[in-house]
Backbone as CSV, one residue per row, in Angstrom:
resi,resn,N_x,N_y,N_z,CA_x,CA_y,CA_z,C_x,C_y,C_z
1,MET,0.868,-1.289,0.325,0.132,-0.001,-0.109,0.803,1.267,-0.114
2,HIS,0.626,2.071,-0.774,1.340,3.403,-1.103,0.744,4.563,-0.692
3,ALA,-0.622,4.463,-0.424,-1.301,5.814,-0.205,-2.698,5.345,0.744
4,VAL,-3.030,6.529,1.279,-4.391,6.222,2.149,-5.016,7.672,2.096
5,CYS,-6.364,7.611,1.564,-7.262,8.417,1.458,-8.381,8.510,2.764
6,LEU,-8.481,9.555,3.464,-9.300,9.714,4.832,-10.386,10.717,4.287
7,ASP,-11.933,10.250,4.613,-12.869,11.021,4.813,-12.708,12.105,6.072
8,ILE,-13.308,13.321,6.048,-13.000,14.278,7.239,-13.856,14.334,8.099
9,ASP,-15.043,14.446,7.877,-16.509,15.021,8.938,-16.725,13.097,9.317
10,ASP,-16.885,13.186,10.510,-16.971,12.139,11.495,-16.220,11.003,11.210
11,THR,-14.868,11.108,10.628,-13.954,10.023,10.380,-12.823,10.737,11.268
12,LEU,-12.205,11.908,10.847,-11.310,12.727,11.514,-11.634,13.533,12.742
13,VAL,-12.649,14.281,11.946,-13.394,15.545,12.935,-14.736,14.989,13.752
14,ASP,-14.983,15.123,14.881,-16.366,14.792,15.583,-17.377,15.954,15.264
15,PHE,-17.440,15.874,13.529,-18.592,16.835,13.364,-19.941,16.796,13.802
16,THR,-20.666,15.528,13.635,-21.767,15.649,13.975,-22.258,16.150,15.509
17,ALA,-21.452,15.814,16.483,-21.916,16.268,17.769,-21.814,17.765,17.962
18,THR,-20.791,18.637,17.140,-20.889,19.892,17.293,-21.969,20.587,16.288
19,ALA,-22.348,19.913,15.302,-23.235,20.395,14.062,-24.657,20.356,14.859
20,ARG,-24.894,19.032,15.556,-26.276,19.081,16.294,-26.444,19.927,17.396
21,LYS,-25.221,19.893,18.106,-25.774,21.390,19.416,-25.680,22.664,18.650
22,ALA,-25.099,23.129,17.430,-25.355,24.372,17.032,-26.765,24.360,16.361
23,LEU,-27.256,23.396,15.884,-28.664,23.379,15.073,-29.867,23.512,16.160
24,SER,-29.524,22.677,17.316,-30.459,22.869,18.442,-30.601,24.280,19.149
25,ASP,-29.377,24.990,19.259,-29.469,26.115,19.879,-30.055,27.165,18.874
26,MET,-29.910,26.849,17.714,-30.710,27.853,16.745,-32.103,27.530,16.654
27,ILE,-32.527,26.431,16.683,-34.005,26.178,16.609,-34.912,26.048,18.016
28,GLY,-33.750,25.795,19.143,-34.472,25.661,20.409,-35.087,24.171,20.752
29,ARG,-34.795,23.287,19.938,-35.128,21.908,20.205,-34.149,20.932,19.358
30,ASP,-33.956,19.649,19.802,-33.017,18.925,19.420,-33.494,17.669,18.825
31,ASP,-34.554,17.557,17.993,-35.063,16.310,17.287,-35.213,16.165,15.643
32,MET,-34.654,17.557,15.253,-34.548,17.630,13.979,-33.319,17.586,13.283
33,TRP,-32.363,16.666,13.536,-31.080,16.698,13.171,-31.325,15.825,11.720
34,LEU,-32.100,14.817,11.833,-32.355,13.863,10.421,-32.791,14.696,9.080
35,LYS,-33.584,15.542,9.450,-34.508,16.763,8.838,-33.406,17.619,7.834
36,TRP,-32.379,18.155,9.041,-31.446,19.000,8.708,-30.478,18.436,7.643
37,GLN,-30.080,17.100,8.154,-28.977,16.298,7.345,-29.735,15.934,5.629
38,ARG,-31.104,15.784,5.660,-31.532,15.737,4.462,-31.592,16.960,3.567
39,THR,-32.101,17.830,4.463,-32.099,19.479,3.494,-30.354,19.736,3.103
40,THR,-29.652,19.639,3.930,-28.230,20.030,3.594,-27.623,18.946,2.588
41,ASP,-28.056,17.631,2.483,-27.822,16.821,1.382,-28.367,17.240,0.000
42,GLU,-29.654,17.697,0.110,-30.271,18.266,-1.241,-29.174,19.616,-1.553
43,HIS,-29.109,20.377,-0.611,-28.403,21.671,-1.148,-26.977,21.348,-1.740
44,VAL,-26.382,20.661,-0.758,-24.734,20.171,-1.351,-24.802,19.511,-2.776
45,ALA,-25.809,18.753,-2.965,-26.158,18.067,-4.333,-26.168,19.220,-5.378
46,LYS,-26.932,19.977,-5.021,-27.123,21.153,-6.130,-25.778,21.955,-6.108
47,VAL,-24.888,22.287,-5.279,-23.565,22.897,-5.540,-22.995,22.214,-6.163
48,VAL,-22.562,20.585,-6.083,-21.615,19.713,-6.796,-22.205,19.614,-8.193
49,ALA,-23.671,19.863,-8.370,-24.127,19.648,-9.894,-23.960,20.793,-10.552
50,GLY,-23.551,22.127,-9.648,-23.226,23.327,-10.531,-24.459,24.461,-10.648
51,ASP,-25.648,23.778,-9.566,-26.886,24.372,-9.836,-27.033,25.559,-8.433
52,LEU,-26.295,25.511,-7.771,-26.028,26.530,-6.797,-24.749,26.902,-6.292
53,ALA,-24.711,28.102,-6.294,-23.404,28.620,-5.934,-23.009,28.434,-4.402
54,TYR,-21.739,28.083,-4.246,-21.590,27.739,-2.837,-21.875,28.783,-1.655
55,GLU,-21.343,30.025,-2.042,-21.744,31.028,-1.294,-23.140,31.573,-0.732
56,ASP,-23.887,30.955,-1.573,-25.470,30.893,-1.386,-26.149,29.907,-0.576
57,MET,-25.323,28.955,-0.846,-25.909,27.431,-0.306,-26.128,27.362,1.423
58,HIS,-25.610,28.036,2.309,-25.763,27.909,3.787,-27.028,28.699,3.959
59,GLU,-27.209,29.843,3.420,-28.371,30.324,3.753,-29.426,30.024,3.198
60,ALA,-29.342,29.498,1.651,-30.632,28.855,1.184,-31.094,27.571,2.014
61,ARG,-30.185,26.913,2.380,-30.202,25.637,3.056,-31.137,26.050,4.365
62,THR,-30.777,26.953,5.217,-31.362,27.436,6.391,-32.580,27.898,6.005
63,LYS,-32.911,28.827,5.073,-34.331,29.399,4.774,-35.344,28.258,4.516
64,ALA,-34.872,27.084,3.535,-35.799,26.056,3.094,-36.005,25.044,4.667
65,PHE,-35.022,24.835,5.317,-35.171,24.226,6.739,-36.333,24.708,7.568
66,MET,-35.904,25.849,7.715,-37.050,26.888,8.570,-38.326,26.797,8.096
67,ALA,-38.365,27.072,6.746,-39.694,26.810,5.756,-40.576,25.661,6.215
68,ASP,-39.852,24.475,6.013,-40.668,23.172,6.287,-40.926,23.124,7.729
69,LEU,-40.110,24.012,8.411,-40.787,23.613,10.163,-41.924,24.698,10.349
70,GLY,-42.494,25.444,9.131,-43.441,26.378,9.177,-42.985,28.000,9.583
71,ALA,-41.806,28.231,9.668,-41.460,29.561,9.757,-40.739,30.123,8.377
72,LEU,-41.623,31.220,8.102,-41.300,31.742,6.675,-40.570,33.147,7.088
73,LEU,-39.093,32.789,7.029,-38.396,33.780,7.497,-37.893,34.976,6.340
74,ASP,-37.562,36.268,6.588,-36.964,36.860,5.459,-35.501,36.740,5.534
75,ASP,-34.808,37.243,4.507,-33.545,37.112,4.173,-32.523,37.624,5.117
76,ASP,-32.911,38.562,5.851,-31.903,39.333,6.718,-32.064,38.450,8.023
77,LEU,-33.095,37.828,8.353,-33.037,37.157,9.731,-32.394,35.765,9.481
78,VAL,-32.877,35.156,8.196,-32.190,33.948,7.979,-30.372,34.032,7.979
79,ALA,-30.253,35.246,7.592,-28.653,35.592,7.451,-27.920,35.416,8.996
80,VAL,-28.834,36.212,9.930,-28.368,36.249,11.333,-28.195,35.034,11.798
81,LEU,-29.518,33.936,11.520,-29.351,32.903,12.033,-28.202,31.873,11.772
82,GLU,-27.972,32.158,10.396,-26.917,31.086,9.813,-25.680,31.704,10.353
83,ARG,-25.379,33.079,10.300,-24.224,33.344,10.976,-23.900,32.965,12.291
84,ARG,-24.889,33.088,13.254,-24.741,32.675,14.611,-24.313,30.886,14.779
85,ARG,-25.157,30.306,13.875,-24.763,28.638,13.919,-23.694,28.409,13.178
86,SER,-23.333,29.029,12.296,-21.950,28.576,11.410,-20.633,29.050,12.529
87,THR,-21.138,30.293,13.370,-19.774,30.740,14.063,-19.773,29.930,15.184
88,GLN,-20.747,29.746,15.804,-20.818,28.451,16.746,-19.999,27.000,16.469
89,LEU,-20.504,26.470,15.420,-20.109,25.359,14.785,-18.553,25.528,14.391
90,ARG,-18.094,26.695,13.945,-16.588,26.557,13.481,-15.525,26.824,14.574
91,THR,-16.447,27.475,15.864,-15.310,27.528,16.973,-15.454,26.437,17.886
92,THR,-16.402,25.306,17.634,-16.365,24.064,18.471,-16.023,22.815,17.976
93,TRP,-15.277,22.762,16.575,-15.017,21.773,16.012,-13.940,20.989,16.703
94,ARG,-13.852,19.754,16.780,-12.675,18.922,17.740,-12.209,17.640,16.867
95,LEU,-11.054,17.166,17.318,-10.837,16.119,16.267,-11.005,14.969,17.204
96,PHE,-11.339,13.554,16.729,-11.427,12.762,17.466,-10.121,12.293,18.157
97,GLU,-10.045,11.798,19.306,-8.916,11.112,20.212,-7.845,10.456,19.448
98,ASP,-8.466,9.689,18.473,-7.621,8.908,17.666,-6.632,9.488,16.464
99,THR,-7.273,10.703,16.040,-7.235,11.165,14.647,-5.387,11.429,14.699
100,LEU,-4.958,12.569,15.368,-3.609,12.756,15.552,-2.560,11.564,15.339
101,PRO,-2.848,10.787,16.509,-1.547,9.630,16.670,-1.639,8.694,15.174
102,CYS,-2.936,8.447,14.785,-3.028,7.998,13.484,-2.400,8.496,12.363
103,LEU,-2.657,9.576,11.976,-1.936,10.607,11.096,-0.465,10.713,11.397
104,ASP,-0.271,10.857,12.447,1.201,10.641,12.706,2.030,9.232,12.303
105,TRP,1.378,8.296,12.687,1.590,6.895,12.196,1.877,6.850,10.876
106,LEU,0.845,7.305,10.062,0.872,6.777,8.622,2.007,7.900,7.765
107,ARG,2.160,9.024,8.377,3.070,9.905,7.890,4.565,9.358,8.066
108,ALA,4.679,9.022,9.316,5.952,7.898,9.684,6.239,7.037,8.850
109,ALA,5.084,6.195,8.535,5.237,4.963,7.681,5.739,5.304,6.302
110,GLY,5.668,6.421,5.671,5.955,6.884,4.477,4.730,7.028,3.431
111,LEU,3.445,6.806,3.842,2.561,7.009,3.061,1.950,8.084,2.709
112,LYS,1.492,8.331,1.396,1.112,9.382,0.833,-0.364,9.476,1.552
113,LEU,-0.892,10.733,1.622,-2.330,11.192,2.058,-2.982,11.853,1.686
114,ALA,-4.101,11.557,1.470,-5.271,12.742,0.753,-6.546,12.654,1.802
115,ALA,-7.196,13.934,2.007,-8.495,14.258,2.518,-9.522,14.036,1.179
116,VAL,-10.456,13.320,1.627,-11.466,13.461,0.380,-13.001,13.785,1.176
117,THR,-13.580,14.715,0.808,-14.694,14.958,1.548,-15.780,15.229,0.531
118,ASN,-17.252,15.051,0.977,-18.218,15.218,0.209,-18.725,16.700,0.304
119,ALA,-18.097,17.356,1.330,-18.540,18.927,1.488,-18.612,19.834,0.226
120,SER,-19.084,20.938,0.337,-19.280,21.453,-0.632,-18.539,22.789,-1.020
121,GLY,-17.362,23.114,0.144,-16.858,24.050,-0.140,-15.479,24.390,0.735
122,ALA,-14.571,25.542,0.453,-13.309,25.447,0.791,-13.220,25.712,2.299
123,HIS,-13.991,25.687,3.084,-14.000,25.948,4.439,-13.692,24.559,5.025
124,GLN,-13.595,23.534,4.485,-13.108,22.129,4.838,-11.468,22.306,4.774
125,ARG,-10.737,23.012,3.969,-9.543,23.380,4.277,-9.194,24.251,5.501
126,THR,-9.974,25.305,5.761,-9.786,26.031,6.866,-9.845,25.023,8.063
127,LYS,-10.899,24.221,8.029,-11.087,23.289,9.111,-9.867,22.578,9.297
128,LEU,-9.429,21.886,8.523,-8.387,21.222,8.365,-6.934,22.010,9.201
129,GLU,-6.725,23.135,8.526,-5.831,23.837,9.178,-6.058,24.464,10.679
130,ARG,-7.202,24.970,11.016,-7.519,25.289,12.292,-7.266,24.251,13.431
131,LEU,-7.409,23.260,12.879,-7.506,21.926,13.781,-6.049,21.188,13.721
132,GLY,-5.222,21.625,12.821,-3.751,21.457,13.011,-3.378,20.158,11.990
133,ILE,-4.294,19.949,11.674,-3.769,18.545,10.637,-3.567,18.591,9.120
134,GLY,-3.952,20.028,8.704,-3.568,20.159,7.087,-2.243,19.646,6.783
135,ARG,-1.235,19.885,7.729,-0.156,19.720,7.105,0.207,18.159,6.970
136,PHE,-0.506,17.125,7.473,-0.395,15.878,7.004,-0.752,15.358,5.324
137,PHE,-1.497,16.104,4.901,-1.868,15.718,3.462,-1.457,16.386,2.471
138,ASP,-0.922,15.236,1.326,-0.412,15.695,-0.093,-1.630,16.329,-0.652
139,THR,-2.775,16.399,-0.434,-3.875,16.733,-1.604,-5.247,17.053,-0.836
140,VAL,-5.939,17.698,-0.995,-7.437,17.840,-0.291,-8.527,17.776,-1.522
141,LEU,-9.583,16.697,-1.509,-10.578,16.874,-2.584,-11.645,16.973,-2.047
142,ILE,-12.281,18.200,-2.636,-13.803,18.746,-2.278,-14.894,18.564,-3.380
143,ALA,-15.725,17.683,-2.824,-17.058,17.483,-3.917,-17.234,19.054,-4.417
144,GLY,-17.587,19.794,-3.739,-18.237,20.946,-4.254,-17.412,21.616,-5.545
145,GLU,-16.063,21.562,-5.144,-15.070,22.124,-6.036,-14.962,21.345,-7.420
146,LEU,-14.691,19.781,-6.993,-14.533,18.725,-8.052,-15.705,18.747,-9.089
147,GLY,-16.729,18.591,-8.651,-18.245,18.410,-9.209,-18.321,17.140,-9.266
148,ALA,-17.892,16.129,-8.407,-18.023,14.851,-8.378,-17.925,14.492,-6.764
149,ALA,-18.953,13.416,-6.181,-19.081,13.219,-4.877,-19.017,11.803,-4.704
150,LYS,-18.094,11.508,-3.600,-18.149,9.796,-3.356,-19.818,9.382,-3.508
151,PRO,-20.240,7.939,-3.802,-19.272,7.263,-4.291,-18.807,7.255,-5.973
152,ASP,-19.191,8.701,-6.699,-18.549,8.804,-7.791,-17.038,8.253,-8.024
153,PRO,-16.732,7.258,-9.061,-15.214,7.089,-8.922,-14.275,8.154,-9.419
154,VAL,-14.951,9.050,-9.793,-13.988,10.305,-10.471,-13.260,10.911,-8.930
155,ILE,-13.894,10.930,-8.305,-13.315,11.831,-6.860,-12.153,11.030,-6.390
156,PHE,-12.357,9.432,-6.349,-11.221,8.664,-5.899,-10.181,8.433,-7.023
157,HIS,-10.481,8.352,-7.948,-9.510,8.425,-9.302,-8.554,9.648,-9.157
158,THR,-9.238,10.954,-8.917,-8.280,12.411,-9.160,-7.825,12.423,-7.892
159,ALA,-7.922,11.908,-6.781,-7.203,11.533,-5.343,-5.835,10.723,-5.799
160,CYS,-5.991,9.431,-6.548,-5.074,8.751,-6.920,-3.859,9.607,-7.532
161,SER,-4.758,10.156,-8.740,-3.743,11.124,-9.902,-3.005,12.033,-9.246
162,ARG,-3.934,12.630,-8.233,-2.901,13.510,-7.546,-1.687,13.277,-6.433
163,MET,-1.872,12.162,-6.252,-0.745,11.531,-5.504,0.146,10.636,-5.888
164,ASP,-0.239,10.474,-7.359,0.662,9.528,-8.529,0.830,8.305,-7.879
165,VAL,-0.441,7.601,-7.476,-0.209,6.259,-6.979,-1.539,5.391,-7.853
166,ASP,-1.425,4.516,-8.087,-2.388,3.517,-8.474,-3.571,2.973,-7.764
167,PRO,-4.911,3.047,-8.066,-5.923,2.856,-7.205,-5.660,1.600,-6.453
168,ASP,-5.102,0.602,-6.964,-5.027,-0.660,-6.274,-4.107,-0.854,-4.993
169,GLN,-3.126,0.389,-5.122,-1.975,0.684,-4.082,-2.594,1.698,-3.070
170,THR,-3.942,1.847,-3.116,-4.541,3.090,-2.418,-5.636,2.535,-1.571
171,LEU,-5.696,2.960,-0.183,-6.973,2.533,0.609,-7.421,3.906,1.054
172,HIS,-8.791,3.481,1.317,-9.899,4.722,1.614,-10.518,4.429,2.637
173,VAL,-10.438,5.484,3.759,-11.380,5.124,5.201,-12.101,6.107,5.371
174,GLY,-13.386,5.851,5.584,-14.479,6.761,5.849,-15.567,6.139,6.753
175,ASP,-16.526,6.999,7.121,-17.659,6.429,8.114,-18.819,6.018,7.431
176,LEU,-18.896,6.407,6.270,-19.906,5.778,5.287,-19.756,4.629,4.638
177,LEU,-20.655,3.525,5.039,-20.452,2.264,4.062,-20.415,2.394,2.825
178,GLU,-21.582,2.896,2.386,-21.779,2.956,0.790,-21.077,4.000,0.139
179,ALA,-21.037,4.942,0.542,-20.236,6.315,0.147,-18.585,5.967,0.213
180,ASP,-18.151,5.792,1.179,-16.811,5.529,1.388,-16.363,4.416,1.200
181,ALA,-16.553,3.286,1.822,-15.967,1.934,1.567,-16.312,1.269,0.315
182,LEU,-17.699,1.152,0.034,-17.989,0.497,-1.276,-17.805,1.347,-2.463
183,GLY,-17.878,2.714,-2.355,-17.617,3.446,-3.462,-15.825,3.441,-3.595
184,ALA,-15.041,3.117,-2.786,-13.824,3.258,-2.582,-13.560,1.622,-3.709
185,ARG,-14.199,0.620,-3.103,-13.962,-0.479,-3.470,-14.150,-0.562,-5.166
186,ASP,-15.361,-0.147,-5.439,-15.854,-0.015,-6.671,-15.105,0.648,-7.842
187,ALA,-14.293,1.636,-7.102,-13.589,2.494,-8.016,-11.912,1.851,-8.100
188,GLY,-11.856,0.631,-7.556,-10.552,-0.179,-7.517,-9.566,-0.019,-6.372
189,LEU,-10.313,0.866,-5.595,-9.178,1.153,-4.502,-9.812,-0.010,-3.250
190,HIS,-8.816,0.102,-2.115,-9.569,-0.846,-1.029,-10.210,-0.095,-0.062
191,GLY,-11.562,-0.653,0.122,-12.531,0.219,1.234,-12.291,-0.217,2.583
192,VAL,-12.414,0.577,3.386,-12.254,0.590,4.888,-13.544,1.097,5.451
193,TRP,-14.407,0.665,5.996,-15.668,1.136,6.822,-15.056,1.730,8.312
194,LEU,-15.097,2.642,8.814,-14.918,3.105,9.967,-15.999,3.134,10.695
195,ASN,-16.362,2.219,11.724,-18.028,2.194,12.206,-18.040,2.473,13.392
196,ARG,-17.768,3.948,13.607,-17.494,4.178,15.160,-18.469,4.121,16.164
197,SER,-19.895,4.100,15.256,-21.121,3.937,16.023,-21.399,2.418,16.150
198,LEU,-20.733,1.457,15.832,-20.730,-0.156,15.877,-22.139,-0.561,15.279
199,ASP,-22.299,0.417,14.548,-23.512,-0.334,13.522,-23.555,-1.795,13.429
200,ASP,-24.744,-2.400,13.199,-24.710,-3.833,13.205,-24.796,-4.155,12.006
201,ALA,-24.854,-3.283,10.994,-24.772,-3.781,9.574,-23.480,-4.280,9.063
202,ARG,-23.523,-5.399,8.276,-22.211,-6.107,7.751,-21.955,-5.562,6.376
203,PRO,-20.512,-5.418,6.322,-20.097,-4.648,5.173,-19.969,-5.917,4.257
204,ALA,-19.681,-5.781,2.817,-19.929,-6.472,1.702,-18.732,-7.472,1.768
205,THR,-18.355,-8.350,1.067,-17.280,-8.986,0.661,-16.012,-8.047,0.594
206,GLY,-14.811,-8.107,0.848,-13.718,-7.527,0.643,-13.688,-6.168,1.475
207,ILE,-14.610,-5.711,2.118,-14.668,-4.454,2.940,-14.043,-4.720,4.325
208,ALA,-13.106,-4.264,4.873,-12.425,-4.067,5.926,-13.730,-3.334,6.932
209,MET,-13.713,-3.424,8.199,-14.627,-2.771,9.185,-13.804,-2.637,10.343
210,ILE,-13.170,-1.370,10.683,-12.918,-1.115,11.884,-13.792,-0.261,12.953
211,GLU,-13.245,0.162,14.204,-14.167,0.804,15.178,-13.630,2.039,15.536
212,THR,-12.365,1.964,15.172,-11.554,3.304,15.512,-10.412,3.419,14.637
213,LEU,-9.758,4.791,14.389,-8.607,4.716,13.576,-7.341,4.133,14.381
214,ALA,-7.447,4.021,15.631,-6.213,3.224,16.248,-6.227,1.769,15.489
215,ASP,-7.088,1.192,15.016,-7.212,-0.006,14.209,-6.471,-0.124,13.151
216,LEU,-6.118,1.055,12.476,-5.988,1.194,11.206,-4.452,0.690,10.493
217,PRO,-3.251,1.176,11.605,-2.195,0.833,11.250,-1.975,-0.507,11.193
218,GLU,-2.623,-1.607,12.208,-2.225,-2.942,12.182,-2.963,-3.371,11.117
219,LEU,-4.066,-2.870,10.674,-5.095,-3.622,9.650,-4.053,-3.346,8.441
220,LEU,-3.294,-2.523,8.509,-2.343,-2.092,6.995,-1.284,-3.157,6.914
221,VAL,-0.789,-3.442,8.163,0.223,-4.335,8.058,-0.142,-5.584,8.260
222,THR,-0.967,-6.170,8.542,-1.779,-7.642,9.049,-2.542,-8.190,7.476
223,GLU,-3.236,-7.085,6.890,-4.134,-7.252,5.902,-3.547,-6.905,4.711
224,TYR,-2.950,-5.935,4.471,-2.427,-5.479,3.178,-1.179,-5.528,2.762
225,ARG,-0.261,-6.064,4.123,1.380,-6.294,3.637,1.859,-5.314,3.167
226,THR,1.448,-4.057,3.756,2.249,-2.861,3.143,3.744,-2.782,3.800
227,PRO,4.715,-3.075,2.793,6.062,-2.968,2.819,6.851,-1.843,3.210
228,THR,6.082,-0.656,3.298,6.577,0.650,3.709,6.712,0.877,5.200
229,LEU,5.503,0.119,6.061,5.353,-0.029,7.414,6.403,-0.269,8.190
230,ALA,7.236,0.478,8.921,8.328,-0.144,9.739,7.875,0.264,10.993
231,VAL,7.011,1.128,11.431,6.679,1.823,12.731,5.794,0.874,13.487
232,THR,6.088,0.892,14.593,5.154,-0.043,15.670,4.532,0.857,16.567
233,GLY,3.363,0.439,17.069,2.649,1.255,18.234,2.962,0.737,19.671
234,PRO,2.549,1.416,20.510,2.051,2.381,20.593,2.741,3.840,20.329
235,LEU,1.789,4.898,20.053,2.603,6.024,19.279,2.412,7.151,20.144
236,SER,2.866,8.326,20.140,2.317,9.540,20.686,0.986,9.857,21.040
237,GLY,0.284,10.229,21.855,-0.974,10.613,22.043,-1.755,9.662,22.604
238,GLY,-0.944,8.372,23.012,-1.161,7.439,24.041,-2.095,6.486,23.325
239,ALA,-2.468,6.382,22.018,-3.452,5.493,21.431,-2.417,4.023,21.308
240,ASP,-3.032,3.056,21.631,-2.300,1.849,21.349,-2.928,0.893,19.973
241,PHE,-2.016,0.723,19.299,-2.682,0.334,17.803,-2.745,-1.209,17.410
242,ARG,-2.566,-1.728,18.809,-2.301,-3.428,18.664,-3.734,-4.115,18.378
243,SER,-4.848,-3.300,18.844,-6.109,-4.092,18.774,-6.714,-4.089,17.493
244,ALA,-6.296,-4.615,16.574,-6.775,-4.637,15.076,-8.122,-5.314,15.215
245,ARG,-8.758,-5.102,14.173,-10.134,-5.978,13.705,-9.872,-6.662,12.628
246,GLY,-10.753,-7.721,12.389,-10.562,-8.590,11.159,-11.263,-7.982,9.953
247,VAL,-11.100,-8.541,8.995,-11.786,-8.334,7.452,-13.059,-9.073,7.659
248,VAL,-14.245,-8.580,7.349,-15.432,-9.198,7.198,-15.994,-8.991,5.842
């Protein structure tokens, strides 16, 4: 294995926890997260397709979401609400505890790294830099900039091309079974499902499942026989990488 691609939100960054809190503070209730996600997905898809400008997406999404809840708000109020929500979100992002030790290990092992996200805009680069992990990545691929989103093979193949590696020598890790693991596999990469929530769903044949990024280094060594890996855990940050999970 010569390279690893990693999803960003809910793989490296605990995005859902902070985003749910920001949403509940904005609307005064905590039972609308799934609806918010659906509305977000619809608007991000428009950005990826070129039907909506990224700079207009957030307020358009918030206005549509509030309208579905029965609140018809004017543009000025929508802008105020979205600015408050966005500011709270961007000041409370945090990494999972296993993120930095894993990235340190992968870099020490000599692997090329790409961040691959279905998000719609360049704020993802700001997020990586603000959290101190932008330095680890050779390239960052953002669906809204590329015009293709996981599981489209285009985004995976573009990542491989930018790193000058073959897909069959590249592994992709993400928290979504279909978009990340199966999408990568179908594009000719090795797909790994990061199942942090311990979902009971079973991945398809040939898909590895791990419960934490602390499992990734030993998975690379034992299952993919990566010849460049000479580093052994535990590493800085206190994570112990000996507890690998099997391929299912």
